[in-house]
C-alpha positions as a Markdown table, in Angstrom:
| # | Residue | x | y | z |
|---|---|---|---|---|
| 1 | Gly | -11.2 | -45.5 | -27.2 |
| 2 | Gly | -12.1 | -42.6 | -29.5 |
| 3 | Arg | -12.5 | -41.6 | -33.1 |
| 4 | Lys | -10.2 | -39.5 | -35.2 |
| 5 | Met | -11.6 | -36.1 | -36.3 |
| 6 | Gly | -9.4 | -33.6 | -38.1 |
| 7 | Arg | -6.2 | -32.9 | -36.2 |
| 8 | Trp | -7.3 | -33.9 | -32.7 |
| 9 | Lys | -8.9 | -36.9 | -31.1 |
| 10 | Val | -12.4 | -36.6 | -29.7 |
| 11 | Ser | -13.0 | -39.1 | -27.0 |
| 12 | Ala | -16.1 | -41.2 | -27.1 |
| 13 | Glu | -17.2 | -39.9 | -23.7 |
| 14 | Gly | -16.3 | -36.3 | -24.7 |
| 15 | Arg | -14.4 | -35.9 | -21.5 |
| 16 | Ile | -12.1 | -33.0 | -22.3 |
| 17 | Gly | -11.8 | -29.8 | -20.4 |
| 18 | Leu | -12.6 | -26.3 | -21.5 |
| 19 | Arg | -9.0 | -25.4 | -21.8 |
| 20 | Thr | -8.3 | -28.3 | -24.2 |
| 21 | Leu | -11.4 | -27.2 | -26.2 |
| 22 | Ser | -10.0 | -23.7 | -26.5 |
| 23 | Thr | -6.7 | -25.1 | -27.8 |
| 24 | Asn | -8.5 | -27.2 | -30.3 |
| 25 | Ile | -10.6 | -24.4 | -31.6 |
| 26 | Thr | -7.5 | -22.2 | -31.9 |
| 27 | Gln | -5.9 | -24.9 | -34.1 |
| 28 | Gln | -9.0 | -24.8 | -36.4 |
| 29 | Ile | -8.8 | -21.0 | -36.7 |
| 30 | Ala | -5.2 | -21.3 | -37.8 |
| 31 | Leu | -6.2 | -24.0 | -40.3 |
| 32 | Val | -8.9 | -21.8 | -41.8 |
| 33 | His | -6.4 | -19.0 | -42.3 |
| 34 | Ser | -3.6 | -21.3 | -43.7 |
| 35 | Thr | -6.0 | -23.1 | -46.1 |
| 36 | Thr | -7.2 | -19.8 | -47.5 |
| 37 | Glu | -3.7 | -18.5 | -48.1 |
| 38 | Ser | -2.7 | -21.8 | -49.7 |
| 39 | Val | -5.5 | -22.0 | -52.2 |
| 40 | Ile | -5.2 | -18.3 | -53.1 |
| 41 | Ala | -1.5 | -18.6 | -53.6 |
| 42 | Lys | -2.0 | -21.7 | -55.8 |
| 43 | Gln | -4.6 | -19.9 | -57.9 |
| 44 | Arg | -2.2 | -16.9 | -58.4 |
| 45 | Ala | 0.7 | -19.1 | -59.3 |
| 46 | Ser | -1.0 | -21.4 | -61.8 |
| 47 | Gly | -3.3 | -18.8 | -63.4 |
| 48 | Thr | -5.3 | -21.7 | -64.7 |
| 49 | Val | -8.4 | -23.7 | -63.7 |
| 50 | Asp | -8.4 | -27.4 | -62.8 |
| 51 | Val | -11.2 | -28.7 | -64.9 |
| 52 | Ser | -10.8 | -32.4 | -64.1 |
| 53 | Ala | -13.8 | -34.4 | -63.3 |
| 54 | Glu | -12.8 | -34.6 | -59.6 |
| 55 | Ile | -13.1 | -30.9 | -59.2 |
| 56 | Lys | -16.8 | -30.0 | -58.9 |
| 57 | Asp | -17.8 | -26.7 | -57.3 |
| 58 | Val | -20.5 | -26.5 | -54.5 |
| 59 | Pro | -23.3 | -24.1 | -55.6 |
| 60 | Ala | -23.2 | -20.9 | -53.5 |
| 61 | Glu | -26.5 | -21.2 | -51.7 |
| 62 | Glu | -25.9 | -24.9 | -51.0 |
| 63 | Ala | -22.5 | -24.0 | -49.5 |
| 64 | Arg | -24.1 | -21.3 | -47.4 |
| 65 | Ala | -26.9 | -23.5 | -46.1 |
| 66 | Gln | -24.5 | -26.2 | -45.0 |
| 67 | Leu | -22.2 | -23.7 | -43.2 |
| 68 | Val | -25.1 | -21.9 | -41.5 |
| 69 | Arg | -26.7 | -25.2 | -40.3 |
| 70 | Val | -23.5 | -26.2 | -38.5 |
| 71 | Ala | -22.8 | -22.7 | -37.3 |
| 72 | Glu | -26.3 | -22.4 | -35.7 |
| 73 | Ile | -25.9 | -25.7 | -33.9 |
| 74 | Leu | -22.5 | -24.6 | -32.6 |
| 75 | Ser | -23.9 | -21.3 | -31.5 |
| 76 | His | -26.9 | -22.8 | -29.8 |
| 77 | Thr | -24.7 | -25.2 | -27.9 |
| 78 | Ala | -22.2 | -22.5 | -26.9 |
| 79 | Thr | -25.1 | -20.4 | -25.6 |
| 80 | Lys | -26.3 | -23.3 | -23.6 |
| 81 | Leu | -22.9 | -23.8 | -22.0 |
| 82 | Ser | -22.7 | -20.1 | -21.1 |
| 83 | Val | -26.0 | -20.5 | -19.2 |
| 84 | Val | -25.5 | -23.8 | -17.4 |
| 85 | Val | -21.9 | -23.0 | -16.4 |
| 86 | Gln | -23.2 | -20.3 | -14.0 |
| 87 | Asp | -25.3 | -23.0 | -12.2 |
| 88 | Glu | -24.6 | -26.3 | -10.7 |
| 89 | Ile | -23.8 | -28.8 | -13.4 |
| 90 | Asp | -22.4 | -32.3 | -13.1 |
| 91 | Asp | -19.3 | -33.4 | -15.0 |
| 92 | Lys | -21.2 | -35.7 | -17.4 |
| 93 | Glu | -23.6 | -33.1 | -18.6 |
| 94 | Leu | -20.8 | -30.6 | -19.0 |
| 95 | Ala | -18.7 | -33.2 | -21.0 |
| 96 | Glu | -21.6 | -33.8 | -23.4 |
| 97 | Ile | -22.0 | -30.1 | -24.1 |
| 98 | Ile | -18.3 | -29.7 | -24.6 |
| 99 | Gln | -18.2 | -32.6 | -27.0 |
| 100 | Val | -20.9 | -31.1 | -29.2 |
| 101 | Ile | -19.1 | -27.8 | -29.3 |
| 102 | Glu | -15.9 | -29.5 | -30.2 |
| 103 | Gln | -17.4 | -31.6 | -33.0 |
| 104 | Arg | -19.3 | -28.7 | -34.5 |
| 105 | Ala | -16.4 | -26.4 | -34.4 |
| 106 | Leu | -14.3 | -29.0 | -36.2 |
| 107 | Glu | -17.1 | -29.6 | -38.7 |
| 108 | Leu | -17.5 | -25.9 | -39.5 |
| 109 | Ser | -13.7 | -25.5 | -40.0 |
| 110 | Glu | -13.4 | -28.6 | -42.2 |
| 111 | Met | -16.5 | -27.8 | -44.2 |
| 112 | Tyr | -15.1 | -24.3 | -44.9 |
| 113 | Gln | -11.7 | -25.7 | -45.9 |
| 114 | Ile | -13.2 | -28.2 | -48.4 |
| 115 | Met | -15.6 | -25.7 | -49.9 |
| 116 | Val | -13.0 | -22.9 | -50.4 |
| 117 | Ala | -10.4 | -25.4 | -51.8 |
| 118 | Val | -12.9 | -26.9 | -54.3 |
| 119 | Asn | -14.6 | -23.7 | -55.4 |
| 120 | Val | -11.3 | -21.7 | -55.8 |
| 121 | Ala | -9.8 | -24.7 | -57.7 |
| 122 | Ala | -12.8 | -24.8 | -59.9 |
| 123 | Gly | -12.5 | -21.1 | -60.7 |
| 124 | Val | -15.9 | -20.3 | -59.2 |
| 125 | Trp | -14.7 | -18.3 | -56.2 |
| 126 | Gly | -12.1 | -15.6 | -56.5 |
| 127 | Glu | -10.0 | -14.1 | -53.7 |
| 128 | Ser | -12.6 | -11.6 | -52.5 |
| 129 | Val | -15.1 | -14.4 | -51.9 |
| 130 | Ala | -12.6 | -16.6 | -50.2 |
| 131 | Arg | -11.3 | -13.9 | -47.9 |
| 132 | Gly | -14.8 | -12.6 | -47.0 |
| 133 | Leu | -16.0 | -16.1 | -46.1 |
| 134 | Glu | -12.7 | -16.8 | -44.2 |
| 135 | Lys | -13.2 | -13.7 | -42.1 |
| 136 | Val | -16.8 | -14.7 | -41.1 |
| 137 | Val | -16.0 | -18.4 | -40.3 |
| 138 | Ser | -12.8 | -17.6 | -38.3 |
| 139 | Gly | -14.8 | -14.8 | -36.6 |
| 140 | Ile | -17.4 | -17.3 | -35.4 |
| 141 | Leu | -14.8 | -19.7 | -34.2 |
| 142 | Asp | -12.9 | -17.0 | -32.4 |
| 143 | Ser | -16.1 | -15.7 | -30.7 |
| 144 | Val | -16.9 | -19.2 | -29.5 |
| 145 | Asn | -13.3 | -19.5 | -28.3 |
| 146 | Ser | -13.6 | -16.3 | -26.3 |
| 147 | Leu | -16.9 | -17.5 | -24.8 |
| 148 | Met | -15.3 | -20.8 | -23.8 |
| 149 | Ser | -12.4 | -18.9 | -22.0 |
| 150 | Ala | -14.9 | -16.9 | -20.0 |
| 151 | Cys | -16.8 | -20.1 | -19.1 |
| 152 | Ala | -13.5 | -21.7 | -18.0 |
| 153 | Ile | -12.9 | -18.8 | -15.6 |
| 154 | Leu | -16.3 | -19.2 | -14.1 |
| 155 | Lys | -15.9 | -22.9 | -13.7 |
| 156 | Arg | -12.5 | -22.6 | -12.2 |
| 157 | Glu | -13.6 | -20.0 | -9.7 |
| 158 | Lys | -16.7 | -22.0 | -8.7 |
| 159 | Gly | -14.4 | -25.0 | -8.1 |
| 160 | Ala | -12.0 | -23.0 | -6.1 |
| 161 | Thr | -14.8 | -21.6 | -3.9 |
| 162 | Ala | -16.3 | -25.1 | -3.3 |
| 163 | Ser | -12.9 | -26.4 | -2.4 |
| 164 | Ser | -12.1 | -23.7 | 0.0 |
| 165 | Lys | -15.4 | -24.3 | 1.9 |
| 166 | Lys | -14.5 | -28.0 | 2.4 |
| 167 | Lys | -11.0 | -27.3 | 3.8 |
| 168 | Pro | -10.7 | -26.4 | 7.5 |
| 169 | Thr | -9.1 | -23.1 | 8.3 |
| 170 | Ser | -5.4 | -23.6 | 8.9 |
| 171 | Lys | -4.2 | -22.6 | 12.4 |
| 172 | Ser | -1.0 | -20.8 | 13.3 |
| 173 | Gly | 1.9 | -23.2 | 13.5 |
| 174 | Thr | 0.5 | -25.9 | 11.2 |
| 175 | Lys | 2.4 | -27.2 | 8.3 |
| 176 | Gly | 2.7 | -24.5 | 5.6 |
| 177 | Gly | 2.6 | -21.7 | 8.0 |
| 178 | Pro | -0.2 | -19.3 | 9.0 |
| 179 | Arg | -2.2 | -17.6 | 6.3 |
| 180 | Ser | -2.7 | -13.9 | 6.8 |
| 181 | Lys | -6.2 | -12.4 | 6.9 |
| 182 | Gln | -5.1 | -9.8 | 4.3 |
| 183 | Ala | -3.8 | -12.4 | 1.9 |
| 184 | Ala | -7.1 | -14.4 | 2.2 |
| 185 | Gln | -9.1 | -11.2 | 1.5 |
| 186 | Ala | -6.9 | -10.3 | -1.5 |
| 187 | Gln | -7.4 | -13.7 | -3.0 |
| 188 | Ala | -11.1 | -13.7 | -2.5 |
| 189 | Gln | -11.4 | -10.2 | -4.0 |
| 190 | Glu | -9.3 | -11.3 | -7.1 |
| 191 | Gln | -11.5 | -14.4 | -7.6 |
| 192 | Gly | -14.7 | -12.3 | -7.2 |
| 193 | Val | -13.5 | -9.8 | -9.7 |
| 194 | Ser | -12.5 | -12.3 | -12.4 |
| 195 | Lys | -15.8 | -14.3 | -11.9 |
| 196 | Glu | -17.9 | -11.2 | -12.0 |
| 197 | Ala | -16.1 | -9.9 | -15.2 |
| 198 | Ala | -16.6 | -13.3 | -16.9 |
| 199 | Ser | -20.2 | -13.4 | -15.9 |
| 200 | Val | -21.0 | -9.9 | -17.1 |
| 201 | Gly | -19.1 | -10.6 | -20.4 |
| 202 | Leu | -21.0 | -13.8 | -21.2 |
| 203 | Pro | -24.1 | -12.2 | -22.8 |
| 204 | Ala | -22.0 | -9.9 | -25.0 |
| 205 | Met | -19.8 | -12.8 | -26.1 |
| 206 | Thr | -22.8 | -14.9 | -26.9 |
| 207 | Gly | -24.2 | -12.0 | -28.9 |
| 208 | Met | -20.9 | -11.9 | -30.9 |
| 209 | Val | -21.3 | -15.6 | -31.8 |
| 210 | Trp | -24.8 | -15.0 | -33.1 |
| 211 | Glu | -23.7 | -11.9 | -35.0 |
| 212 | Gly | -21.2 | -14.1 | -36.8 |
| 213 | Val | -24.0 | -16.5 | -37.8 |
| 214 | Lys | -26.0 | -13.5 | -39.1 |
| 215 | Ala | -23.0 | -12.4 | -41.2 |
| 216 | Leu | -22.6 | -15.9 | -42.6 |
| 217 | Gln | -26.1 | -15.7 | -43.9 |
| 218 | Thr | -25.3 | -12.6 | -45.9 |
| 219 | Val | -21.6 | -12.8 | -46.8 |
| 220 | Pro | -21.3 | -12.5 | -50.6 |
| 221 | Leu | -20.5 | -15.9 | -52.3 |
| 222 | Asp | -20.3 | -14.6 | -55.9 |
| 223 | Asn | -17.3 | -12.8 | -57.3 |
| 224 | Val | -19.1 | -9.6 | -58.5 |
| 225 | Thr | -20.9 | -8.9 | -55.2 |
| 226 | Ala | -17.9 | -9.7 | -53.0 |
| 227 | Val | -15.6 | -7.4 | -55.0 |
| 228 | Leu | -18.2 | -4.6 | -55.0 |
| 229 | Val | -18.3 | -4.6 | -51.2 |
| 230 | Asp | -14.5 | -4.0 | -51.2 |
| 231 | Leu | -14.6 | -1.5 | -54.0 |
| 232 | Arg | -17.1 | 0.7 | -52.2 |
| 233 | Lys | -14.9 | 0.8 | -49.1 |
| 234 | Trp | -11.9 | 2.1 | -51.2 |
| 235 | Ser | -14.2 | 4.5 | -53.1 |
| 236 | Ala | -15.2 | 6.1 | -49.8 |
| 237 | Met | -11.5 | 6.5 | -48.9 |
| 238 | Val | -10.8 | 8.3 | -52.3 |
| 239 | Lys | -13.7 | 10.6 | -51.5 |
| 240 | Asp | -12.2 | 11.4 | -48.1 |
| 241 | Ala | -9.0 | 12.4 | -49.8 |
| 242 | Val | -10.9 | 14.8 | -52.1 |
| 243 | Asp | -12.7 | 16.3 | -49.1 |
| 244 | Glu | -9.4 | 16.8 | -47.2 |
| 245 | Leu | -7.8 | 18.7 | -50.1 |
| 246 | Gln | -11.0 | 20.7 | -50.5 |
| 247 | Ala | -10.9 | 21.6 | -46.8 |
| 248 | Ala | -7.2 | 22.7 | -47.1 |
| 249 | Gln | -8.2 | 24.9 | -50.0 |
| 250 | Asn | -10.8 | 26.7 | -47.9 |
| 251 | Gln | -8.3 | 27.7 | -45.3 |
| 252 | Pro | -6.8 | 31.3 | -45.6 |
| 253 | Thr | -3.6 | 31.4 | -47.7 |
| 254 | Thr | -0.3 | 32.6 | -46.2 |
| 255 | Thr | 1.4 | 35.5 | -47.9 |
| 256 | Thr | 4.8 | 34.0 | -47.6 |
| 257 | Thr | 6.2 | 31.0 | -49.4 |
| 258 | Thr | 5.6 | 27.9 | -47.3 |
| 259 | Lys | 8.8 | 26.0 | -46.4 |
| 260 | Thr | 9.1 | 22.4 | -47.5 |
| 261 | Thr | 9.0 | 19.6 | -44.9 |
| 262 | Ala | 12.8 | 19.3 | -45.1 |
| 263 | Glu | 13.3 | 23.1 | -44.6 |
| 264 | Gln | 10.8 | 23.0 | -41.7 |
| 265 | Lys | 12.9 | 20.2 | -40.1 |
| 266 | Gly | 16.1 | 22.2 | -40.5 |
| 267 | Ala | 14.5 | 25.3 | -38.9 |
| 268 | Ser | 13.2 | 23.2 | -36.0 |
| 269 | Asp | 16.7 | 21.8 | -35.3 |
| 270 | Asp | 17.9 | 25.4 | -34.9 |
| 271 | Asn | 15.4 | 26.0 | -32.1 |
| 272 | Asp | 16.0 | 23.0 | -29.9 |
| 273 | Asp | 16.5 | 25.3 | -26.8 |
| 274 | Asp | 12.9 | 26.6 | -26.9 |
| 275 | Glu | 10.6 | 25.9 | -23.9 |
| 276 | Asp | 8.2 | 23.0 | -24.1 |
| 277 | Asp | 5.2 | 25.3 | -23.9 |
| 278 | Asp | 6.5 | 27.3 | -26.9 |
| 279 | Asp | 6.9 | 24.0 | -28.8 |
| 280 | Asp | 3.3 | 23.2 | -28.1 |
| 281 | Asp | 2.2 | 26.6 | -29.3 |
| 282 | Asp | 4.3 | 26.2 | -32.5 |
| 283 | Trp | 2.8 | 22.8 | -33.1 |
| 284 | Asp | -0.8 | 24.2 | -32.8 |
| 285 | Asp | 0.1 | 27.0 | -35.2 |
| 286 | Glu | 1.5 | 24.6 | -37.7 |
| 287 | Glu | -1.6 | 22.5 | -37.7 |
| 288 | Glu | -3.7 | 25.6 | -38.5 |
| 289 | Glu | -1.3 | 26.9 | -41.1 |
| 290 | Gly | -3.0 | 27.5 | -44.5 |
| 291 | Leu | -1.6 | 26.9 | -47.9 |
| 292 | Ser | 1.0 | 29.1 | -49.4 |
| 293 | Glu | 0.0 | 31.2 | -52.5 |
| 294 | Glu | 2.0 | 28.7 | -54.7 |
| 295 | Glu | 0.2 | 25.7 | -53.2 |
| 296 | Ala | -3.2 | 27.4 | -53.5 |
| 297 | Lys | -2.7 | 27.9 | -57.2 |
| 298 | Leu | -2.2 | 24.2 | -57.6 |
| 299 | Val | -5.3 | 23.1 | -55.8 |
| 300 | Pro | -8.0 | 23.7 | -58.5 |
| 301 | Gly | -6.1 | 21.6 | -61.1 |
| 302 | Leu | -5.3 | 18.9 | -58.5 |
| 303 | Leu | -8.9 | 18.7 | -57.3 |
| 304 | Thr | -9.9 | 18.1 | -60.9 |
| 305 | Leu | -7.6 | 15.1 | -61.0 |
| 306 | Leu | -8.7 | 13.8 | -57.6 |
| 307 | Arg | -12.4 | 14.2 | -58.6 |
| 308 | Cys | -11.6 | 12.4 | -61.8 |
| 309 | Ser | -10.1 | 9.5 | -59.8 |
| 310 | His | -13.2 | 9.3 | -57.6 |
| 311 | Gly | -15.4 | 9.4 | -60.7 |
| 312 | Leu | -13.5 | 6.6 | -62.3 |
| 313 | Val | -13.8 | 4.4 | -59.2 |
| 314 | Ser | -17.5 | 5.3 | -58.9 |
| 315 | Gly | -18.1 | 4.6 | -62.6 |
| 316 | Cys | -16.3 | 1.3 | -62.3 |
| 317 | Ile | -18.6 | 0.3 | -59.5 |
| 318 | Asn | -21.6 | 1.3 | -61.5 |
| 319 | Leu | -20.5 | -0.6 | -64.6 |
| 320 | Ile | -19.7 | -3.8 | -62.7 |
| 321 | Ser | -23.0 | -3.6 | -60.8 |
| 322 | Thr | -25.1 | -3.3 | -64.0 |
| 323 | Ala | -23.0 | -5.3 | -66.5 |
| 324 | Thr | -24.3 | -8.7 | -67.8 |
| 325 | Phe | -21.4 | -11.1 | -68.0 |
| 326 | Thr | -21.8 | -13.6 | -70.7 |
| 327 | Val | -21.0 | -17.2 | -69.7 |
| 328 | Ala | -22.1 | -19.1 | -72.8 |
| 329 | Gly | -19.2 | -20.5 | -74.8 |
| 330 | His | -16.6 | -19.7 | -72.2 |
| 331 | Arg | -17.3 | -22.2 | -69.4 |
| 332 | Pro | -15.3 | -23.6 | -67.5 |
| 333 | Thr | -12.7 | -20.8 | -67.7 |
| 334 | Phe | -15.2 | -17.9 | -67.5 |
| 335 | Phe | -15.5 | -17.6 | -63.8 |
| 336 | His | -11.7 | -17.9 | -63.3 |
| 337 | Asp | -11.1 | -15.1 | -65.8 |
| 338 | Gln | -13.9 | -13.0 | -64.2 |
| 339 | Ala | -12.4 | -13.5 | -60.7 |
| 340 | Ala | -8.9 | -12.6 | -61.9 |
| 341 | Trp | -10.2 | -9.5 | -63.7 |
| 342 | Leu | -12.3 | -8.3 | -60.7 |
| 343 | His | -9.3 | -8.8 | -58.4 |
| 344 | Gln | -7.1 | -6.7 | -60.6 |
| 345 | Val | -9.9 | -4.0 | -60.6 |
| 346 | Leu | -9.9 | -4.2 | -56.8 |
| 347 | Ile | -6.1 | -3.8 | -56.7 |
| 348 | His | -6.2 | -0.8 | -59.0 |
| 349 | Thr | -9.0 | 0.8 | -56.9 |
| 350 | Arg | -6.9 | 0.3 | -53.7 |
| 351 | Asp | -3.9 | 1.8 | -55.4 |
| 352 | Thr | -6.0 | 4.7 | -56.6 |
| 353 | Ser | -6.7 | 5.5 | -53.0 |
| 354 | Lys | -3.0 | 5.4 | -52.2 |
| 355 | Tyr | -1.9 | 7.6 | -55.1 |
| 356 | Val | -4.7 | 10.2 | -54.3 |
| 357 | Asp | -3.7 | 10.3 | -50.7 |
| 358 | Asp | -0.1 | 10.7 | -51.5 |
| 359 | Leu | -0.7 | 13.5 | -54.0 |
| 360 | Ala | -3.0 | 15.5 | -51.7 |
| 361 | Ala | -0.5 | 15.1 | -48.8 |
| 362 | Thr | 2.2 | 16.8 | -50.8 |
| 363 | Val | 0.1 | 20.0 | -50.8 |
| 364 | Tyr | -1.5 | 20.2 | -47.3 |
| 365 | Gly | 1.7 | 18.6 | -45.9 |
| 366 | His | 3.8 | 21.4 | -47.6 |
| 367 | Glu | 6.2 | 18.8 | -49.2 |
| 368 | Gly | 7.2 | 21.1 | -52.0 |
| 369 | Pro | 6.6 | 21.3 | -55.8 |
| 370 | Ala | 9.0 | 18.5 | -56.6 |
| 371 | Ala | 7.1 | 16.0 | -54.5 |
| 372 | Thr | 3.8 | 17.2 | -55.9 |
| 373 | Ser | 5.1 | 16.9 | -59.5 |
| 374 | Glu | 6.3 | 13.3 | -58.8 |
| 375 | Gln | 3.0 | 12.2 | -57.3 |
| 376 | Phe | 1.0 | 14.0 | -60.0 |
| 377 | Asp | 2.7 | 12.0 | -62.7 |
| 378 | Leu | 2.2 | 8.7 | -60.8 |
| 379 | Leu | -1.5 | 9.2 | -60.4 |
| 380 | Ile | -2.0 | 10.1 | -64.0 |
| 381 | Gly | -0.1 | 7.1 | -65.2 |
| 382 | His | -2.1 | 4.9 | -62.8 |
| 383 | Leu | -5.5 | 6.2 | -64.0 |
| 384 | Arg | -4.6 | 5.5 | -67.6 |
| 385 | Ser | -3.6 | 2.0 | -66.7 |
| 386 | Phe | -6.8 | 1.6 | -64.8 |
| 387 | Leu | -8.8 | 2.6 | -67.8 |
| 388 | Thr | -7.0 | 0.0 | -69.9 |
| 389 | Leu | -7.7 | -2.7 | -67.4 |
| 390 | Leu | -11.4 | -1.7 | -67.1 |
| 391 | Leu | -12.3 | -1.5 | -70.8 |
| 392 | Arg | -9.6 | -3.5 | -72.7 |
| 393 | Tyr | -8.9 | -6.6 | -70.7 |
| 394 | His | -7.9 | -9.6 | -72.7 |
| 395 | Ala | -10.9 | -11.8 | -71.8 |
| 396 | Pro | -13.8 | -10.9 | -74.1 |
| 397 | Ala | -16.3 | -12.9 | -72.0 |
| 398 | Val | -15.6 | -10.5 | -69.2 |
| 399 | Thr | -15.2 | -7.1 | -70.8 |
| 400 | Gly | -16.4 | -7.4 | -74.3 |
| 401 | Asn | -19.8 | -6.0 | -73.4 |
| 402 | Leu | -18.2 | -3.1 | -71.6 |
| 403 | Gln | -16.4 | -1.9 | -74.7 |
| 404 | Ala | -19.8 | -1.6 | -76.4 |
| 405 | Asn | -21.4 | 0.0 | -73.3 |
| 406 | Thr | -22.3 | 3.6 | -74.1 |
| 407 | Lys | -21.8 | 4.5 | -70.4 |
| 408 | Ala | -18.4 | 3.0 | -70.4 |
| 409 | Val | -17.4 | 4.8 | -73.5 |
| 410 | Lys | -18.7 | 8.1 | -72.1 |
| 411 | Met | -16.9 | 7.5 | -68.9 |
| 412 | Glu | -13.6 | 7.0 | -70.7 |
| 413 | Glu | -14.1 | 10.2 | -72.6 |
| 414 | Ile | -14.8 | 12.2 | -69.4 |
| 415 | Val | -11.8 | 10.7 | -67.6 |
| 416 | Val | -9.5 | 11.5 | -70.5 |
| 417 | Met | -10.9 | 15.1 | -70.7 |
| 418 | Met | -10.4 | 15.7 | -66.9 |
| 419 | Ile | -6.9 | 14.4 | -67.0 |
| 420 | Thr | -6.1 | 16.7 | -69.9 |
| 421 | Asn | -7.7 | 19.7 | -68.1 |
| 422 | Ser | -5.8 | 18.9 | -64.9 |
| 423 | Glu | -2.5 | 18.7 | -66.8 |
| 424 | Gln | -3.1 | 22.0 | -68.5 |
| 425 | Ser | -3.8 | 23.7 | -65.2 |
| 426 | Val | -1.1 | 22.1 | -63.0 |
| 427 | Arg | 2.0 | 21.4 | -65.2 |
| 428 | Pro | 2.9 | 25.0 | -65.9 |
| 429 | Leu | 3.1 | 25.5 | -62.1 |
| 430 | Leu | 5.3 | 22.5 | -61.4 |
| 431 | Pro | 8.9 | 21.7 | -62.3 |
| 432 | Ser | 9.4 | 19.5 | -65.3 |
| 433 | Ala | 10.3 | 15.8 | -64.9 |
| 434 | Ala | 13.9 | 16.6 | -66.0 |
| 435 | Ala | 14.2 | 19.3 | -63.5 |
| 436 | Thr | 12.8 | 17.2 | -60.7 |
| 437 | Ala | 15.2 | 14.3 | -61.6 |
| 438 | Ser | 18.2 | 16.7 | -61.5 |
């Protein structure tokens, strides 16, 4: 006799094994991921908000408090199990602890699924909030699962040791044959190693569970803060690309025209008979090779565009951080529009990092002027599209105040000026679009 909870049956006595518990938690982790993907896909496909009376969002701090409460109980109980499993414990006490862990893991998973489904459907949580919270909740469950696996190893080894003490040593000629001394020693050593490894790993695994609870207490549950966390990561990557091209510029230039990647490959095919040591030396020389004179001439103008890209991303972060988004008169669709706009800003920032990387790589990777010309045009087109999204989005509730923001206007002027300066410096050194296409 038991009661139905979620997708598995919890017995009234709680008499399930650690292995079954691990399987059940794994199922809940999969459900956390699938639920997130499902609600996000539905939001993207519909592009609208369900404003029916049945859909009522859960306020962020209330949602956080409920999740943290369950996660803390789960973590306390998992920690208790990691301690008692190293000592003598009767089956009834073990079953009670396992039952609490099972129930709380299920409760945490189901609570997350309900909250993310309701708040995304109500338009309150965008994709960045949902994915950030999903990562934390699934991380807690995964850490508990790893801890349970380690506890299972300890319990199994303790049972095997106790069983071997009860059994008399088999003599030569008995049924099953003699057992060699070497085999017995090897098995004992293997058991000792696995038990010791699990025992040593328990404190670290327990710490990971509690780190997850700490993350749950701080994970952003509003769209602006959640997106800003991701934007800052991509901004740092754009800055890294600028620094890499700057470092390439600081290397001594070569006096001869650098071959393109295709030409380098053709040359290397002609030297397949070289010794391995010579190949290693050539590889080291290639890594240290500076820019050609032609490439060095491009770098100042390209750096202007790359710094413009980083400035646009940094300015975007600053504007979003300080903007006051007006909700009055636009509820209930405001948060949905805001989440959609912020997600598009995030995508454009991510793509900015990609285009910047690709453009810089054509220079220090010696890919040739045609490749540089193509990536140069792509980045400029992308930056203009980014400006349009940032300042002229269709939802007045979201961006109307940015259009009147003096900082935003000034940023737009600077970005346009830097793009123009970069084009004036770079385009005379690159083949035209028509020449590149031919």
